[in-house]
KOLGU-4560 file (N, C-alpha, C; in nm, 3 decimals, padded with zeros to 5 digits):
<recs>
<n_xx: -04.309 n_yy: -04.126 n_zz: 03.860 ca_xx: -04.259 ca_yy: -04.219 ca_zz: 03.762 c_xx: -04.206 c_yy: -04.145 c_zz: 03.639 mol: A seq: 1 type: MET>
<n_xx: -04.283 n_yy: -04.046 n_zz: 03.594 ca_xx: -04.243 ca_yy: -03.970 ca_zz: 03.478 c_xx: -04.113 c_yy: -03.894 c_zz: 03.505 mol: A seq: 2 type: PHE>
<n_xx: -04.100 n_yy: -03.839 n_zz: 03.628 ca_xx: -03.979 ca_yy: -03.765 ca_zz: 03.662 c_xx: -03.857 c_yy: -03.857 c_zz: 03.659 mol: A seq: 3 type: ARG>
<n_xx: -03.871 n_yy: -03.975 n_zz: 03.712 ca_xx: -03.759 ca_yy: -04.068 ca_zz: 03.713 c_xx: -03.717 c_yy: -04.105 c_zz: 03.570 mol: A seq: 4 type: ARG>
<n_xx: -03.812 n_yy: -04.128 n_zz: 03.483 ca_xx: -03.783 ca_yy: -04.160 ca_zz: 03.344 c_xx: -03.713 c_yy: -04.043 c_zz: 03.275 mol: A seq: 5 type: THR>
<n_xx: -03.762 n_yy: -03.922 n_zz: 03.302 ca_xx: -03.701 ca_yy: -03.803 ca_zz: 03.243 c_xx: -03.555 c_yy: -03.791 c_zz: 03.287 mol: A seq: 6 type: PHE>
<n_xx: -03.529 n_yy: -03.801 n_zz: 03.416 ca_xx: -03.392 ca_yy: -03.784 ca_zz: 03.466 c_xx: -03.302 c_yy: -03.900 c_zz: 03.423 mol: A seq: 7 type: TRP>
<n_xx: -03.359 n_yy: -04.020 n_zz: 03.416 ca_xx: -03.281 ca_yy: -04.134 ca_zz: 03.368 c_xx: -03.239 c_yy: -04.112 c_zz: 03.223 mol: A seq: 8 type: PHE>
<n_xx: -03.334 n_yy: -04.068 n_zz: 03.139 ca_xx: -03.305 ca_yy: -04.042 ca_zz: 02.998 c_xx: -03.204 c_yy: -03.928 c_zz: 02.984 mol: A seq: 9 type: THR>
<n_xx: -03.221 n_yy: -03.824 n_zz: 03.064 ca_xx: -03.127 ca_yy: -03.712 ca_zz: 03.061 c_xx: -02.987 c_yy: -03.759 c_zz: 03.101 mol: A seq: 10 type: THR>
<n_xx: -02.976 n_yy: -03.841 n_zz: 03.202 ca_xx: -02.846 ca_yy: -03.893 ca_zz: 03.246 c_xx: -02.781 c_yy: -03.981 c_zz: 03.139 mol: A seq: 11 type: GLY>
<n_xx: -02.861 n_yy: -04.066 n_zz: 03.075 ca_xx: -02.808 ca_yy: -04.152 ca_zz: 02.969 c_xx: -02.758 c_yy: -04.066 c_zz: 02.853 mol: A seq: 12 type: VAL>
<n_xx: -02.835 n_yy: -03.964 n_zz: 02.814 ca_xx: -02.795 ca_yy: -03.877 ca_zz: 02.703 c_xx: -02.666 c_yy: -03.802 c_zz: 02.739 mol: A seq: 13 type: ALA>
<n_xx: -02.656 n_yy: -03.752 n_zz: 02.861 ca_xx: -02.535 ca_yy: -03.682 ca_zz: 02.904 c_xx: -02.416 c_yy: -03.777 c_zz: 02.905 mol: A seq: 14 type: ALA>
<n_xx: -02.437 n_yy: -03.899 n_zz: 02.948 ca_xx: -02.329 ca_yy: -03.997 ca_zz: 02.949 c_xx: -02.281 c_yy: -04.032 c_zz: 02.809 mol: A seq: 15 type: GLY>
<n_xx: -02.375 n_yy: -04.051 n_zz: 02.717 ca_xx: -02.339 ca_yy: -04.082 ca_zz: 02.578 c_xx: -02.264 c_yy: -03.964 c_zz: 02.517 mol: A seq: 16 type: VAL>
<n_xx: -02.314 n_yy: -03.841 n_zz: 02.542 ca_xx: -02.248 ca_yy: -03.722 ca_zz: 02.489 c_xx: -02.105 c_yy: -03.708 c_zz: 02.545 mol: A seq: 17 type: TRP>
<n_xx: -02.089 n_yy: -03.727 n_zz: 02.675 ca_xx: -01.957 ca_yy: -03.713 ca_zz: 02.737 c_xx: -01.862 c_yy: -03.822 c_zz: 02.687 mol: A seq: 18 type: ALA>
<n_xx: -01.912 n_yy: -03.944 n_zz: 02.675 ca_xx: -01.829 ca_yy: -04.054 ca_zz: 02.626 c_xx: -01.783 c_yy: -04.028 c_zz: 02.482 mol: A seq: 19 type: THR>
<n_xx: -01.874 n_yy: -03.978 n_zz: 02.399 ca_xx: -01.839 ca_yy: -03.947 ca_zz: 02.261 c_xx: -01.732 c_yy: -03.838 c_zz: 02.256 mol: A seq: 20 type: THR>
<n_xx: -01.748 n_yy: -03.733 n_zz: 02.338 ca_xx: -01.650 ca_yy: -03.625 ca_zz: 02.342 c_xx: -01.513 c_yy: -03.675 c_zz: 02.387 mol: A seq: 21 type: LYS>
<n_xx: -01.511 n_yy: -03.756 n_zz: 02.491 ca_xx: -01.385 ca_yy: -03.809 ca_zz: 02.544 c_xx: -01.317 c_yy: -03.899 c_zz: 02.441 mol: A seq: 22 type: VAL>
<n_xx: -01.393 n_yy: -03.986 n_zz: 02.377 ca_xx: -01.335 ca_yy: -04.075 ca_zz: 02.276 c_xx: -01.279 c_yy: -03.996 c_zz: 02.157 mol: A seq: 23 type: ASN>
<n_xx: -01.351 n_yy: -03.892 n_zz: 02.116 ca_xx: -01.303 ca_yy: -03.809 ca_zz: 02.005 c_xx: -01.171 c_yy: -03.741 c_zz: 02.043 mol: A seq: 24 type: ARG>
<n_xx: -01.161 n_yy: -03.688 n_zz: 02.165 ca_xx: -01.037 ca_yy: -03.625 ca_zz: 02.211 c_xx: -00.924 c_yy: -03.726 c_zz: 02.221 mol: A seq: 25 type: LYS>
<n_xx: -00.954 n_yy: -03.847 n_zz: 02.268 ca_xx: -00.852 ca_yy: -03.950 ca_zz: 02.279 c_xx: -00.799 c_yy: -03.990 c_zz: 02.142 mol: A seq: 26 type: LEU>
<n_xx: -00.887 n_yy: -03.995 n_zz: 02.042 ca_xx: -00.843 ca_yy: -04.027 ca_zz: 01.907 c_xx: -00.755 c_yy: -03.915 c_zz: 01.849 mol: A seq: 27 type: ARG>
<n_xx: -00.785 n_yy: -03.790 n_zz: 01.886 ca_xx: -00.703 ca_yy: -03.678 ca_zz: 01.839 c_xx: -00.564 c_yy: -03.679 c_zz: 01.903 mol: A seq: 28 type: GLN>
<n_xx: -00.552 n_yy: -03.738 n_zz: 02.019 ca_xx: -00.425 ca_yy: -03.736 ca_zz: 02.091 c_xx: -00.341 c_yy: -03.862 c_zz: 02.070 mol: A seq: 29 type: LEU>
<n_xx: -00.378 n_yy: -03.947 n_zz: 01.976 ca_xx: -00.295 ca_yy: -04.063 ca_zz: 01.947 c_xx: -00.170 c_yy: -04.016 c_zz: 01.873 mol: A seq: 30 type: THR>
<n_xx: -00.059 n_yy: -04.089 n_zz: 01.885 ca_xx: 00.064 ca_yy: -04.046 ca_zz: 01.818 c_xx: 00.050 c_yy: -04.029 c_zz: 01.667 mol: A seq: 31 type: PRO>
<n_xx: -00.028 n_yy: -04.115 n_zz: 01.603 ca_xx: -00.046 ca_yy: -04.105 ca_zz: 01.459 c_xx: -00.116 c_yy: -03.975 c_zz: 01.422 mol: A seq: 32 type: GLU>
<n_xx: -00.223 n_yy: -03.942 n_zz: 01.495 ca_xx: -00.295 ca_yy: -03.818 ca_zz: 01.466 c_xx: -00.212 c_yy: -03.694 c_zz: 01.498 mol: A seq: 33 type: ASN>
<n_xx: -00.136 n_yy: -03.700 n_zz: 01.608 ca_xx: -00.049 ca_yy: -03.587 ca_zz: 01.641 c_xx: 00.056 c_yy: -03.566 c_zz: 01.532 mol: A seq: 34 type: LEU>
<n_xx: 00.111 n_yy: -03.677 n_zz: 01.481 ca_xx: 00.210 ca_yy: -03.666 ca_zz: 01.373 c_xx: 00.145 c_yy: -03.610 c_zz: 01.246 mol: A seq: 35 type: ALA>
<n_xx: 00.024 n_yy: -03.653 n_zz: 01.216 ca_xx: -00.046 ca_yy: -03.603 ca_zz: 01.098 c_xx: -00.078 c_yy: -03.455 c_zz: 01.113 mol: A seq: 36 type: ALA>
<n_xx: -00.120 n_yy: -03.413 n_zz: 01.232 ca_xx: -00.149 ca_yy: -03.272 ca_zz: 01.255 c_xx: -00.022 c_yy: -03.188 c_zz: 01.241 mol: A seq: 37 type: GLN>
<n_xx: 00.090 n_yy: -03.238 n_zz: 01.295 ca_xx: 00.217 ca_yy: -03.165 ca_zz: 01.284 c_xx: 00.260 c_yy: -03.154 c_zz: 01.137 mol: A seq: 38 type: ALA>
<n_xx: 00.242 n_yy: -03.262 n_zz: 01.062 ca_xx: 00.278 ca_yy: -03.259 ca_zz: 00.920 c_xx: 00.191 c_yy: -03.160 c_zz: 00.844 mol: A seq: 39 type: ALA>
<n_xx: 00.062 n_yy: -03.157 n_zz: 00.874 ca_xx: -00.027 ca_yy: -03.061 ca_zz: 00.808 c_xx: 00.011 c_yy: -02.918 c_zz: 00.840 mol: A seq: 40 type: ASN>
<n_xx: 00.045 n_yy: -02.891 n_zz: 00.967 ca_xx: 00.086 ca_yy: -02.756 ca_zz: 01.006 c_xx: 00.215 c_yy: -02.718 c_zz: 00.935 mol: A seq: 41 type: LYS>
<n_xx: 00.309 n_yy: -02.812 n_zz: 00.923 ca_xx: 00.435 ca_yy: -02.784 ca_zz: 00.855 c_xx: 00.411 c_yy: -02.755 c_zz: 00.706 mol: A seq: 42 type: ALA>
<n_xx: 00.322 n_yy: -02.830 n_zz: 00.644 ca_xx: 00.290 ca_yy: -02.805 ca_zz: 00.503 c_xx: 00.226 c_yy: -02.668 c_zz: 00.483 mol: A seq: 43 type: LEU>
<n_xx: 00.134 n_yy: -02.632 n_zz: 00.574 ca_xx: 00.070 ca_yy: -02.501 ca_zz: 00.565 c_xx: 00.173 c_yy: -02.390 c_zz: 00.581 mol: A seq: 44 type: GLU>
<n_xx: 00.264 n_yy: -02.406 n_zz: 00.678 ca_xx: 00.368 ca_yy: -02.306 ca_zz: 00.699 c_xx: 00.460 c_yy: -02.297 c_zz: 00.577 mol: A seq: 45 type: ALA>
<n_xx: 00.493 n_yy: -02.410 n_zz: 00.518 ca_xx: 00.576 ca_yy: -02.411 ca_zz: 00.398 c_xx: 00.509 c_yy: -02.340 c_zz: 00.281 mol: A seq: 46 type: GLY>
<n_xx: 00.380 n_yy: -02.361 n_zz: 00.265 ca_xx: 00.307 ca_yy: -02.294 ca_zz: 00.157 c_xx: 00.302 c_yy: -02.144 c_zz: 00.180 mol: A seq: 47 type: HIS>
<n_xx: 00.278 n_yy: -02.104 n_zz: 00.306 ca_xx: 00.276 ca_yy: -01.960 ca_zz: 00.336 c_xx: 00.412 c_yy: -01.898 c_zz: 00.309 mol: A seq: 48 type: ARG>
<n_xx: 00.519 n_yy: -01.967 n_zz: 00.350 ca_xx: 00.654 ca_yy: -01.916 ca_zz: 00.330 c_xx: 00.686 c_yy: -01.906 c_zz: 00.180 mol: A seq: 49 type: LEU>
<n_xx: 00.645 n_yy: -02.007 n_zz: 00.105 ca_xx: 00.669 ca_yy: -02.006 ca_zz: -00.040 c_xx: 00.595 c_yy: -01.890 c_zz: -00.106 mol: A seq: 50 type: LYS>
<n_xx: 00.473 n_yy: -01.866 n_zz: -00.065 ca_xx: 00.395 ca_yy: -01.755 ca_zz: -00.121 c_xx: 00.460 c_yy: -01.621 c_zz: -00.089 mol: A seq: 51 type: ASP>
<n_xx: 00.508 n_yy: -01.606 n_zz: 00.035 ca_xx: 00.574 ca_yy: -01.480 ca_zz: 00.073 c_xx: 00.704 c_yy: -01.463 c_zz: -00.002 mol: A seq: 52 type: ARG>
<n_xx: 00.779 n_yy: -01.571 n_zz: -00.020 ca_xx: 00.904 ca_yy: -01.562 ca_zz: -00.095 c_xx: 00.877 c_yy: -01.527 c_zz: -00.241 mol: A seq: 53 type: ALA>
<n_xx: 00.771 n_yy: -01.582 n_zz: -00.297 ca_xx: 00.735 ca_yy: -01.550 ca_zz: -00.435 c_xx: 00.696 c_yy: -01.403 c_zz: -00.447 mol: A seq: 54 type: LEU>
<n_xx: 00.616 n_yy: -01.354 n_zz: -00.351 ca_xx: 00.578 ca_yy: -01.213 ca_zz: -00.353 c_xx: 00.702 c_yy: -01.124 c_zz: -00.342 mol: A seq: 55 type: ASP>
<n_xx: 00.795 n_yy: -01.162 n_zz: -00.254 ca_xx: 00.918 ca_yy: -01.084 ca_zz: -00.237 c_xx: 00.999 c_yy: -01.084 c_zz: -00.366 mol: A seq: 56 type: PHE>
<n_xx: 01.011 n_yy: -01.199 n_zz: -00.431 ca_xx: 01.087 ca_yy: -01.209 ca_zz: -00.556 c_xx: 01.023 c_yy: -01.123 c_zz: -00.665 mol: A seq: 57 type: ALA>
<n_xx: 00.891 n_yy: -01.123 n_zz: -00.672 ca_xx: 00.823 ca_yy: -01.041 ca_zz: -00.772 c_xx: 00.844 c_yy: -00.892 c_zz: -00.743 mol: A seq: 58 type: LEU>
<n_xx: 00.843 n_yy: -00.854 n_zz: -00.616 ca_xx: 00.869 ca_yy: -00.714 ca_zz: -00.581 c_xx: 01.010 c_yy: -00.675 c_zz: -00.618 mol: A seq: 59 type: ASP>
<n_xx: 01.106 n_yy: -00.764 n_zz: -00.592 ca_xx: 01.245 ca_yy: -00.734 ca_zz: -00.626 c_xx: 01.261 c_yy: -00.720 c_zz: -00.776 mol: A seq: 60 type: VAL>
<n_xx: 01.200 n_yy: -00.809 n_zz: -00.853 ca_xx: 01.210 ca_yy: -00.800 ca_zz: -00.999 c_xx: 01.147 c_yy: -00.671 c_zz: -01.051 mol: A seq: 61 type: ARG>
<n_xx: 01.034 n_yy: -00.632 n_zz: -00.995 ca_xx: 00.971 ca_yy: -00.507 ca_zz: -01.038 c_xx: 01.060 c_yy: -00.388 c_zz: -01.005 mol: A seq: 62 type: ALA>
<n_xx: 01.122 n_yy: -00.389 n_zz: -00.887 ca_xx: 01.214 ca_yy: -00.281 ca_zz: -00.850 c_xx: 01.336 c_yy: -00.278 c_zz: -00.940 mol: A seq: 63 type: GLY>
<n_xx: 01.387 n_yy: -00.396 n_zz: -00.975 ca_xx: 01.503 ca_yy: -00.402 ca_zz: -01.065 c_xx: 01.467 c_yy: -00.346 c_zz: -01.203 mol: A seq: 64 type: MET>
<n_xx: 01.352 n_yy: -00.383 n_zz: -01.254 ca_xx: 01.311 ca_yy: -00.333 ca_zz: -01.386 c_xx: 01.294 c_yy: -00.182 c_zz: -01.384 mol: A seq: 65 type: ALA>
<n_xx: 01.235 n_yy: -00.131 n_zz: -01.276 ca_xx: 01.218 ca_yy: 00.013 ca_zz: -01.264 c_xx: 01.353 c_yy: 00.083 c_zz: -01.257 mol: A seq: 66 type: GLN>
<n_xx: 01.446 n_yy: 00.030 n_zz: -01.178 ca_xx: 01.579 ca_yy: 00.091 ca_zz: -01.165 c_xx: 01.656 c_yy: 00.083 c_zz: -01.297 mol: A seq: 67 type: ARG>
<n_xx: 01.644 n_yy: -00.028 n_zz: -01.369 ca_xx: 01.710 ca_yy: -00.040 ca_zz: -01.499 c_xx: 01.657 c_yy: 00.065 c_zz: -01.596 mol: A seq: 68 type: GLU>
<n_xx: 01.526 n_yy: 00.088 n_zz: -01.591 ca_xx: 01.468 ca_yy: 00.190 ca_zz: -01.678 c_xx: 01.520 c_yy: 00.328 c_zz: -01.640 mol: A seq: 69 type: ALA>
<n_xx: 01.530 n_yy: 00.357 n_zz: -01.511 ca_xx: 01.582 ca_yy: 00.485 ca_zz: -01.467 c_xx: 01.727 c_yy: 00.503 c_zz: -01.512 mol: A seq: 70 type: GLU>
<n_xx: 01.808 n_yy: 00.399 n_zz: -01.494 ca_xx: 01.948 ca_yy: 00.407 ca_zz: -01.536 c_xx: 01.960 c_yy: 00.419 c_zz: -01.687 mol: A seq: 71 type: LEU>
<n_xx: 01.877 n_yy: 00.349 n_zz: -01.761 ca_xx: 01.877 ca_yy: 00.359 ca_zz: -01.906 c_xx: 01.844 c_yy: 00.500 c_zz: -01.952 mol: A seq: 72 type: GLY>
<n_xx: 01.747 n_yy: 00.563 n_zz: -01.886 ca_xx: 01.714 ca_yy: 00.701 ca_zz: -01.920 c_xx: 01.828 c_yy: 00.795 c_zz: -01.884 mol: A seq: 73 type: ASP>
<n_xx: 01.889 n_yy: 00.774 n_zz: -01.768 ca_xx: 01.997 ca_yy: 00.862 ca_zz: -01.724 c_xx: 02.121 c_yy: 00.848 c_zz: -01.812 mol: A seq: 74 type: ALA>
<n_xx: 02.149 n_yy: 00.729 n_zz: -01.859 ca_xx: 02.268 ca_yy: 00.706 ca_zz: -01.941 c_xx: 02.241 c_yy: 00.722 c_zz: -02.090 mol: A seq: 75 type: LEU>
<n_xx: 02.118 n_yy: 00.740 n_zz: -02.127 ca_xx: 02.083 ca_yy: 00.759 ca_zz: -02.267 c_xx: 02.087 c_yy: 00.630 c_zz: -02.346 mol: A seq: 76 type: GLY>
<n_xx: 02.067 n_yy: 00.517 n_zz: -02.282 ca_xx: 02.071 ca_yy: 00.389 ca_zz: -02.352 c_xx: 01.949 c_yy: 00.368 c_zz: -02.441 mol: A seq: 77 type: LEU>
<n_xx: 01.841 n_yy: 00.435 n_zz: -02.407 ca_xx: 01.719 ca_yy: 00.419 ca_zz: -02.487 c_xx: 01.709 c_yy: 00.524 c_zz: -02.596 mol: A seq: 78 type: ASP>
<n_xx: 01.809 n_yy: 00.612 n_zz: -02.607 ca_xx: 01.806 ca_yy: 00.718 ca_zz: -02.708 c_xx: 01.832 c_yy: 00.658 c_zz: -02.846 mol: A seq: 79 type: ALA>
<n_xx: 01.789 n_yy: 00.728 n_zz: -02.952 ca_xx: 01.818 ca_yy: 00.679 ca_zz: -03.088 c_xx: 01.969 c_yy: 00.674 c_zz: -03.112 mol: A seq: 80 type: PRO>
<n_xx: 02.011 n_yy: 00.593 n_zz: -03.207 ca_xx: 02.152 ca_yy: 00.571 ca_zz: -03.234 c_xx: 02.222 c_yy: 00.698 c_zz: -03.282 mol: A seq: 81 type: VAL>
<n_xx: 02.155 n_yy: 00.783 n_zz: -03.360 ca_xx: 02.219 ca_yy: 00.902 ca_zz: -03.412 c_xx: 02.236 c_yy: 01.011 c_zz: -03.306 mol: A seq: 82 type: ASP>
<n_xx: 02.170 n_yy: 00.996 n_zz: -03.193 ca_xx: 02.181 ca_yy: 01.095 ca_zz: -03.085 c_xx: 02.269 c_yy: 01.039 c_zz: -02.975 mol: A seq: 83 type: GLN>
<n_xx: 02.379 n_yy: 01.106 n_zz: -02.946 ca_xx: 02.471 ca_yy: 01.060 ca_zz: -02.842 c_xx: 02.439 c_yy: 01.126 c_zz: -02.710 mol: A seq: 84 type: LEU>
<n_xx: 02.469 n_yy: 01.059 n_zz: -02.600 ca_xx: 02.445 ca_yy: 01.122 ca_zz: -02.470 c_xx: 02.540 c_yy: 01.239 c_zz: -02.449 mol: A seq: 85 type: PRO>
<n_xx: 02.504 n_yy: 01.330 n_zz: -02.359 ca_xx: 02.584 ca_yy: 01.449 ca_zz: -02.331 c_xx: 02.717 c_yy: 01.411 c_zz: -02.267 mol: A seq: 86 type: GLY>
<n_xx: 02.809 n_yy: 01.509 n_zz: -02.259 ca_xx: 02.939 ca_yy: 01.480 ca_zz: -02.201 c_xx: 02.927 c_yy: 01.446 c_zz: -02.052 mol: A seq: 87 type: PRO>
<n_xx: 03.021 n_yy: 01.367 n_zz: -02.007 ca_xx: 03.020 ca_yy: 01.329 ca_zz: -01.866 c_xx: 03.071 c_yy: 01.444 c_zz: -01.781 mol: A seq: 88 type: ARG>
<n_xx: 03.025 n_yy: 01.447 n_zz: -01.659 ca_xx: 03.072 ca_yy: 01.548 ca_zz: -01.564 c_xx: 03.185 c_yy: 01.488 c_zz: -01.483 mol: A seq: 89 type: ARG>
<n_xx: 03.285 n_yy: 01.571 n_zz: -01.456 ca_xx: 03.397 ca_yy: 01.526 ca_zz: -01.374 c_xx: 03.393 c_yy: 01.601 c_zz: -01.241 mol: A seq: 90 type: TYR>
<n_xx: 03.447 n_yy: 01.538 n_zz: -01.141 ca_xx: 03.449 ca_yy: 01.600 ca_zz: -01.009 c_xx: 03.538 c_yy: 01.724 c_zz: -01.012 mol: A seq: 91 type: ALA>
<n_xx: 03.497 n_yy: 01.830 n_zz: -00.942 ca_xx: 03.575 ca_yy: 01.953 ca_zz: -00.939 c_xx: 03.702 c_yy: 01.935 c_zz: -00.856 mol: A seq: 92 type: ALA>
<n_xx: 03.697 n_yy: 01.854 n_zz: -00.755 ca_xx: 03.811 ca_yy: 01.828 ca_zz: -00.668 c_xx: 03.845 c_yy: 01.682 c_zz: -00.678 mol: A seq: 93 type: ILE>
<n_xx: 03.973 n_yy: 01.654 n_zz: -00.697 ca_xx: 04.013 ca_yy: 01.514 ca_zz: -00.705 c_xx: 04.000 c_yy: 01.449 c_zz: -00.569 mol: A seq: 94 type: GLU>
<n_xx: 03.962 n_yy: 01.327 n_zz: -00.570 ca_xx: 03.947 ca_yy: 01.251 ca_zz: -00.446 c_xx: 04.082 c_yy: 01.196 c_zz: -00.407 mol: A seq: 95 type: ASN>
<n_xx: 04.142 n_yy: 01.251 n_zz: -00.302 ca_xx: 04.277 ca_yy: 01.209 ca_zz: -00.265 c_xx: 04.280 c_yy: 01.071 c_zz: -00.201 mol: A seq: 96 type: SER>
<n_xx: 04.166 n_yy: 01.022 n_zz: -00.156 ca_xx: 04.166 ca_yy: 00.888 ca_zz: -00.097 c_xx: 04.154 c_yy: 00.779 c_zz: -00.202 mol: A seq: 97 type: SER>
<n_xx: 04.125 n_yy: 00.817 n_zz: -00.325 ca_xx: 04.113 ca_yy: 00.720 ca_zz: -00.433 c_xx: 04.254 c_yy: 00.678 c_zz: -00.475 mol: A seq: 98 type: ASN>
<n_xx: 04.282 n_yy: 00.548 n_zz: -00.487 ca_xx: 04.417 ca_yy: 00.501 ca_zz: -00.518 c_xx: 04.472 c_yy: 00.553 c_zz: -00.649 mol: A seq: 99 type: PRO>
<n_xx: 04.389 n_yy: 00.587 n_zz: -00.746 ca_xx: 04.444 ca_yy: 00.632 ca_zz: -00.875 c_xx: 04.500 c_yy: 00.773 c_zz: -00.867 mol: A seq: 100 type: LYS>
<n_xx: 04.465 n_yy: 00.848 n_zz: -00.760 ca_xx: 04.517 ca_yy: 00.982 ca_zz: -00.744 c_xx: 04.636 c_yy: 00.989 c_zz: -00.647 mol: A seq: 101 type: TYR>
<n_xx: 04.671 n_yy: 00.879 n_zz: -00.584 ca_xx: 04.782 ca_yy: 00.879 ca_zz: -00.489 c_xx: 04.911 c_yy: 00.863 c_zz: -00.567 mol: A seq: 102 type: ILE>
<n_xx: 05.004 n_yy: 00.956 n_zz: -00.542 ca_xx: 05.134 ca_yy: 00.949 ca_zz: -00.608 c_xx: 05.219 c_yy: 00.846 c_zz: -00.536 mol: A seq: 103 type: GLU>
<n_xx: 05.278 n_yy: 00.760 n_zz: -00.611 ca_xx: 05.364 ca_yy: 00.659 ca_zz: -00.550 c_xx: 05.507 c_yy: 00.686 c_zz: -00.591 mol: A seq: 104 type: THR>
<n_xx: 05.597 n_yy: 00.672 n_zz: -00.499 ca_xx: 05.739 ca_yy: 00.685 ca_zz: -00.529 c_xx: 05.798 c_yy: 00.547 c_zz: -00.528 mol: A seq: 105 type: THR>
<n_xx: 05.891 n_yy: 00.525 n_zz: -00.617 ca_xx: 05.951 ca_yy: 00.393 ca_zz: -00.626 c_xx: 06.081 c_yy: 00.392 c_zz: -00.548 mol: A seq: 106 type: THR>
<n_xx: 06.098 n_yy: 00.291 n_zz: -00.471 ca_xx: 06.220 ca_yy: 00.273 ca_zz: -00.393 c_xx: 06.288 c_yy: 00.147 c_zz: -00.438 mol: A seq: 107 type: TYR>
<n_xx: 06.419 n_yy: 00.152 n_zz: -00.435 ca_xx: 06.495 ca_yy: 00.034 ca_zz: -00.469 c_xx: 06.505 c_yy: -00.053 c_zz: -00.345 mol: A seq: 108 type: SER>
<n_xx: 06.478 n_yy: -00.178 n_zz: -00.362 ca_xx: 06.482 ca_yy: -00.268 ca_zz: -00.248 c_xx: 06.605 c_yy: -00.357 c_zz: -00.253 mol: A seq: 109 type: HIS>
<n_xx: 06.705 n_yy: -00.315 n_zz: -00.326 ca_xx: 06.828 ca_yy: -00.393 ca_zz: -00.337 c_xx: 06.916 c_yy: -00.362 c_zz: -00.216 mol: A seq: 110 type: ASN>
<n_xx: 06.948 n_yy: -00.463 n_zz: -00.135 ca_xx: 07.026 ca_yy: -00.442 ca_zz: -00.013 c_xx: 07.173 c_yy: -00.412 c_zz: -00.045 mol: A seq: 111 type: ARG>
<n_xx: 07.217 n_yy: -00.451 n_zz: -00.161 ca_xx: 07.358 ca_yy: -00.430 ca_zz: -00.194 c_xx: 07.388 c_yy: -00.292 c_zz: -00.250 mol: A seq: 112 type: ASN>
<n_xx: 07.284 n_yy: -00.214 n_zz: -00.271 ca_xx: 07.302 ca_yy: -00.083 ca_zz: -00.328 c_xx: 07.348 c_yy: 00.018 c_zz: -00.222 mol: A seq: 113 type: GLU>
<n_xx: 07.438 n_yy: 00.107 n_zz: -00.258 ca_xx: 07.485 ca_yy: 00.207 ca_zz: -00.164 c_xx: 07.377 c_yy: 00.312 c_zz: -00.143 mol: A seq: 114 type: ASP>
<n_xx: 07.367 n_yy: 00.356 n_zz: -00.021 ca_xx: 07.265 ca_yy: 00.456 ca_zz: 00.009 c_xx: 07.326 c_yy: 00.591 c_zz: 00.027 mol: A seq: 115 type: HIS>
</recs>
C-alpha cells in the first residue's frame, strides 16, 4: 500500500512538473512574447553598437588632438610670438609630374590663320 502511494505521488509530482514546464515554454513561444524578445534583443544590440561607436569617436578625437599637437609643434604654432619658425626646406629636385612645373606652350586655335 505504501509503495503504491509513493509511486502515485511521484507520478503526480512528475506530471505537475512536466505540465508546468510545457505551459511555460508555450507561453514563451506565443507571437507576442517572440516579438517582445526580438525587440529586447534589438535594443540590446543597438545599445552595444552605440557604445562601440562612442568609444570609436572618442578614440578618433584623442588621435586628432594628438596629431594637432604634433603638427603645432612641427610648424611652431605654439612658439612665442617674438620667435619665428625656421626657414622652410625646398625639394632638391623639382617634381616634374607636378602641374606647376610643367611648361606649357600656347598654340593658336584660329582656323583662319596661315600655318
